[in-house]
C-alpha positions as a printed NumPy array, in Angstrom:
array([[  0.066,   0.036,   0.056],
       [  2.555,   2.619,   0.659],
       [  4.621,   1.726,  -2.444],
       [  1.288,   2.237,  -4.327],
       [  0.384,   5.459,  -2.536],
       [  4.13 ,   6.821,  -3.278],
       [  4.546,   5.402,  -6.816],
       [  1.244,   7.718,  -7.97 ],
       [  2.832,  10.852,  -6.004],
       [  6.049,  11.019,  -7.066],
       [  5.651,  10.417, -10.65 ],
       [  7.825,  13.261, -11.787],
       [ 11.04 ,  11.532, -10.063],
       [ 10.477,   7.999, -10.608],
       [ 13.872,   6.731,  -9.496],
       [ 12.972,   7.255,  -6.062],
       [ 10.511,   4.216,  -5.835],
       [ 13.19 ,   2.268,  -7.37 ],
       [ 15.748,   3.215,  -5.021],
       [ 13.093,   2.422,  -1.659],
       [ 12.77 ,  -1.118,  -2.954],
       [ 16.466,  -1.187,  -3.697],
       [ 17.175,  -0.307,   0.314],
       [ 13.728,  -2.748,   1.061],
       [ 15.466,  -5.603,  -0.273],
       [ 19.146,  -5.065,   1.4  ],
       [ 17.381,  -4.833,   5.017],
       [ 17.568,  -7.315,   7.353],
       [ 14.216, -10.029,   7.402],
       [ 14.593, -10.15 ,  10.564],
       [ 13.577,  -6.515,  10.611],
       [ 11.664,  -6.255,   8.542],
       [  9.469,  -9.083,   9.914],
       [  9.189,  -7.297,  13.568],
       [  6.456,  -5.294,  14.828],
       [  8.735,  -2.218,  15.105],
       [  8.89 ,  -2.013,  11.119],
       [  5.28 ,  -2.593,  10.869],
       [  4.599,   0.011,  13.046],
       [  7.277,   2.904,  11.25 ],
       [  5.477,   1.759,   8.242],
       [  1.817,   1.99 ,   9.256],
       [  2.676,   5.441,  10.842],
       [  4.294,   6.912,   7.647],
       [  1.612,   5.246,   5.721],
       [ -1.059,   7.566,   7.793],
       [  1.419,  10.706,   7.174],
       [  1.852,  10.481,   3.641],
       [ -2.021,   9.842,   3.544],
       [ -2.65 ,  12.968,   5.299],
       [  0.419,  15.304,   4.004],
       [  0.702,  14.441,   0.602],
       [  3.058,  17.167,  -0.191],
       [  5.566,  15.656,   2.198],
       [  5.573,  12.82 ,   0.333],
       [  9.521,  12.98 ,   0.028],
       [ 10.26 ,  13.764,   4.03 ],
       [  8.372,  10.621,   5.061],
       [ 10.486,   8.134,   2.066],
       [ 13.15 ,   9.696,   3.134],
       [ 12.469,   8.867,   7.044],
       [ 11.585,   4.991,   6.089],
       [ 14.379,   4.92 ,   4.171],
       [ 16.625,   6.023,   6.966],
       [ 15.75 ,   3.188,   9.263],
       [ 15.385,   0.794,   6.471],
       [ 19.819,   1.85 ,   5.762],
       [ 20.067,   1.438,   9.661],
       [ 19.031,  -2.215,   9.474],
       [ 21.093,  -3.076,   6.516],
       [ 22.715,  -6.574,   5.96 ],
       [ 26.379,  -6.211,   6.027],
       [ 27.807,  -9.041,   3.541],
       [ 31.741,  -9.601,   4.282],
       [ 33.67 , -10.745,   1.543],
       [ 35.86 , -12.934,   1.467],
       [ 39.457, -12.258,   1.488],
       [ 41.676, -14.716,  -0.984],
       [ 45.344, -14.066,  -0.87 ],
       [ 47.517, -13.408,  -3.85 ],
       [ 49.241, -15.699,  -6.004],
       [ 52.431, -16.434,  -5.366],
       [ 54.729, -14.727,  -7.793],
       [ 56.218, -16.978, -10.839],
       [ 59.76 , -18.3  , -10.378],
       [ 62.707, -16.982, -12.145],
       [ 63.58 , -18.733, -14.792],
       [ 67.183, -20.902, -14.576],
       [ 67.1  , -21.664, -18.417],
       [ 67.503, -17.332, -19.24 ],
       [ 70.107, -17.481, -21.586],
       [ 71.365, -13.839, -21.195],
       [ 70.58 , -13.109, -17.471],
       [ 70.743,  -9.446, -16.608],
       [ 74.351,  -8.789, -14.558],
       [ 74.342,  -7.105, -11.384],
       [ 76.393,  -3.652, -11.414],
       [ 79.502,  -3.198,  -9.322],
       [ 79.785,  -1.848,  -6.386],
       [ 82.483,   0.56 ,  -8.119],
       [ 80.053,   2.08 , -10.752],
       [ 77.198,   1.653,  -8.688],
       [ 75.494,   5.458,  -8.158],
       [ 75.651,   6.334,  -4.448],
       [ 72.09 ,   6.54 ,  -2.978],
       [ 71.61 ,   9.419,  -0.485],
       [ 70.168,   7.937,   2.656],
       [ 66.34 ,   8.238,   3.584],
       [ 65.541,  10.964,   5.987],
       [ 64.541,  10.126,   9.47 ],
       [ 60.909,  10.146,  10.083],
       [ 59.651,  12.975,  12.64 ],
       [ 59.253,  12.082,  16.27 ],
       [ 55.196,  12.863,  16.509],
       [ 54.672,  10.835,  13.16 ],
       [ 56.619,   7.669,  14.817],
       [ 55.176,   8.337,  18.387],
       [ 51.184,   8.638,  16.407],
       [ 49.286,   5.38 ,  17.779],
       [ 48.049,   3.416,  14.274],
       [ 44.454,   3.867,  13.592],
       [ 44.19 ,   7.019,  15.487],
       [ 42.076,   9.2  ,  12.606],
       [ 39.913,  12.183,  13.084],
       [ 36.28 ,  12.059,  13.846],
       [ 33.709,  10.818,  11.41 ],
       [ 32.711,  13.5  ,   8.509],
       [ 30.075,  15.173,   8.319],
       [ 27.619,  12.64 ,   6.268],
       [ 27.957,   9.998,   9.365],
       [ 27.445,  12.892,  11.923],
       [ 24.265,  13.536,   9.877],
       [ 22.845,  10.454,   9.23 ],
       [ 23.172,   9.477,  12.977],
       [ 21.748,  13.044,  13.986],
       [ 18.243,  11.926,  11.477],
       [ 18.021,   8.197,  12.804],
       [ 18.112,   9.529,  16.696],
       [ 15.111,  11.828,  15.996],
       [ 13.507,   9.27 ,  13.95 ],
       [ 13.589,   7.435,  17.032],
       [ 13.026,   9.602,  19.438],
       [  9.492,  10.46 ,  17.748],
       [  8.757,   6.376,  17.54 ],
       [  9.299,   6.726,  21.035],
       [  6.935,   8.865,  22.038],
       [  4.423,   7.426,  19.47 ],
       [  4.841,   3.868,  21.582],
       [  4.115,   6.127,  24.824],
       [  1.069,   7.611,  24.014],
       [ -0.592,   3.685,  22.765],
       [ -2.764,   2.362,  25.358],
       [ -1.399,  -1.175,  26.904],
       [ -4.159,  -3.716,  26.444],
       [ -3.757,  -7.035,  29.472],
       [ -3.664,  -8.827,  25.639],
       [ -0.154,  -7.282,  25.094],
       [  1.229,  -8.221,  28.641],
       [  2.281, -11.308,  27.489],
       [  3.276, -10.69 ,  23.996],
       [  7.148, -10.747,  23.471],
       [  6.447,  -7.277,  20.907],
       [  4.074,  -5.49 ,  23.626],
       [  4.312,  -1.671,  23.233],
       [  6.634,  -1.274,  26.809],
       [  9.734,  -4.089,  25.601],
       [  9.278,  -2.082,  21.981],
       [  9.904,   1.078,  23.688],
       [ 13.193,  -0.872,  25.824],
       [ 14.757,  -1.963,  22.227],
       [ 14.606,   1.351,  20.508],
       [ 16.207,   3.149,  23.768],
       [ 18.851,   0.393,  23.33 ],
       [ 19.322,   1.158,  20.453],
       [ 19.304,   5.128,  20.868],
       [ 22.1  ,   4.473,  23.177],
       [ 23.972,   2.756,  21.306],
       [ 23.869,   5.164,  18.136],
       [ 24.868,   7.955,  20.971],
       [ 27.568,   6.558,  21.693],
       [ 28.735,   5.89 ,  17.923],
       [ 27.619,   9.718,  17.709],
       [ 29.934,  10.905,  20.571],
       [ 33.043,   8.563,  19.311],
       [ 32.754,  10.43 ,  16.048],
       [ 32.49 ,  13.454,  17.224],
       [ 34.958,  12.796,  19.989],
       [ 33.57 ,  14.078,  22.456],
       [ 32.461,  12.683,  26.041],
       [ 29.557,  10.438,  26.454],
       [ 28.726,  11.787,  30.1  ],
       [ 25.264,  13.466,  30.371],
       [ 25.684,  15.057,  33.521],
       [ 23.743,  12.899,  35.081],
       [ 23.419,  11.965,  39.04 ],
       [ 24.458,   8.131,  38.352],
       [ 27.323,   8.727,  36.35 ],
       [ 28.906,  10.732,  39.563],
       [ 32.209,   9.173,  40.992],
       [ 31.571,   8.211,  44.899],
       [ 34.679,   8.735,  46.855],
       [ 35.476,   6.307,  50.095],
       [ 37.753,   7.578,  52.674],
       [ 36.37 ,   4.929,  55.082],
       [ 39.251,   3.193,  56.751],
       [ 42.602,   4.638,  57.576],
       [ 44.29 ,   2.265,  55.306],
       [ 44.368,   4.061,  51.787],
       [ 45.33 ,   1.067,  49.841],
       [ 41.849,  -0.169,  51.077],
       [ 40.201,   2.777,  50.249],
       [ 41.414,   3.009,  46.334],
       [ 40.401,  -0.438,  46.178],
       [ 36.985,  -0.082,  47.825],
       [ 36.149,   3.373,  45.642],
       [ 37.184,   1.863,  42.139],
       [ 34.959,  -1.031,  42.927],
       [ 32.001,   0.673,  43.926],
       [ 32.375,   2.837,  40.827],
       [ 32.046,   0.459,  38.022],
       [ 29.459,   0.637,  36.193],
       [ 26.103,  -1.576,  37.151],
       [ 27.478,  -2.459,  40.157],
       [ 25.447,  -2.549,  43.73 ],
       [ 27.704,  -4.768,  45.932],
       [ 27.028,  -7.082,  48.912],
       [ 28.887,  -7.841,  52.298],
       [ 30.712, -10.515,  50.454],
       [ 31.924,  -8.454,  48.167],
       [ 33.395,  -5.23 ,  50.213],
       [ 35.11 ,  -8.408,  52.173],
       [ 36.939,  -9.807,  49.258],
       [ 38.299,  -6.455,  48.045],
       [ 39.506,  -6.061,  51.348],
       [ 41.121,  -9.364,  52.121],
       [ 42.573,  -8.9  ,  48.619],
       [ 43.935,  -5.354,  49.334],
       [ 45.409,  -6.522,  52.17 ],
       [ 47.124,  -9.572,  50.83 ],
       [ 48.339,  -7.452,  47.984],
       [ 50.01 ,  -4.688,  49.774],
       [ 50.813,  -7.063,  53.248],
       [ 48.583,  -5.053,  55.276],
       [ 48.542,  -7.764,  58.032],
       [ 45.279,  -7.251,  59.059],
       [ 43.394, -10.02 ,  61.113],
       [ 40.16 , -11.642,  60.225],
       [ 38.369, -10.283,  62.94 ],
       [ 39.386,  -6.499,  61.818],
       [ 38.087,  -6.994,  57.847],
       [ 35.109,  -8.415,  58.775],
       [ 34.725,  -5.376,  61.137],
       [ 36.063,  -3.13 ,  57.862],
       [ 33.864,  -4.951,  55.47 ],
       [ 30.566,  -4.255,  57.566],
       [ 31.085,  -0.477,  58.268],
       [ 32.224,   0.15 ,  54.62 ],
       [ 29.074,  -2.002,  52.934],
       [ 26.714,   0.317,  54.936],
       [ 27.652,   3.601,  54.379],
       [ 28.361,   2.184,  50.501],
       [ 24.951,   0.69 ,  50.395],
       [ 23.948,   4.019,  51.631],
       [ 25.472,   6.468,  49.021],
       [ 24.76 ,   4.058,  46.034],
       [ 21.074,   3.897,  47.143],
       [ 20.705,   7.867,  47.349],
       [ 22.217,   8.387,  44.145],
       [ 19.983,   5.91 ,  42.253],
       [ 17.18 ,   7.822,  44.379],
       [ 18.038,  11.081,  43.056],
       [ 19.098,   9.478,  39.495],
       [ 15.263,   8.623,  39.089],
       [ 13.959,  11.757,  40.583],
       [ 15.746,  13.646,  38.132],
       [ 15.073,  11.795,  35.199],
       [ 11.681,   9.761,  35.658],
       [  8.958,  11.254,  33.242],
       [  7.454,  11.328,  29.766],
       [  6.772,  13.911,  27.434],
       [  3.218,  13.463,  27.945],
       [  3.361,  15.112,  31.655],
       [  5.763,  17.804,  30.169],
       [  3.284,  20.194,  30.508],
       [  1.483,  19.535,  33.304],
       [  1.069,  21.6  ,  36.551],
       [  0.295,  20.829,  39.455],
       [ -2.976,  22.811,  40.457],
       [ -4.058,  23.447,  37.152],
       [ -6.951,  21.676,  35.288],
       [ -6.629,  19.028,  32.899]])
């Protein structure tokens, strides 16, 4: 239906529909069979029907999504054929030049220290075309996530593998990977300033070696340690640096550190939830105002 509608609206540019078909053929079949693609296609179809003068905008949006899920084909690398062996039956082999008649060659200039110290593969950032493509893809995913948040979830979808919440979660995961790639191309930090990204310092014991190991451990991403984890960190620090701590002393230190670290991690997660929880559907809501 979408192709038939676009074919009638793009008669002035007949190359648009074949280009869209080519993108469709190169797309991953798993994505074409997913509910995410069906939702995107139905949304583009509704928009084209309501705004026919913007058909090229919606075709470009669909092509951007299809290009993001294009199959990557790897070419098999073949080794170059070995050079033919020199013929031993040549009647007149070329004589080698003597050392006296050879022209003196000037030594090659030494490479500069900056060029020799540059690590391999440390090229510049991405091109403007790559950055613009990823930014457009982020905008497409933002619009799709907002559309999923506006849908009602009925009881029949709770056990479905393609429910609205699961589709939204998958799209957010893709957005995070695209954002990290975009930061890599722009050669900038991927930190967003959230509370969850702030480092927690720890100075709870009088042993700097133990403090450094505990601080390094609790600031790992997606880590919420328990008592056994903290005790193991203290035991390793004592053995590594020869602190000679008794078992009872390490257990008491682990209990105190676990209580302090647990409270601070819990407080950080709570603040991050308070600052980031919400939806675009309630952004304009103000307490005390009517609906």
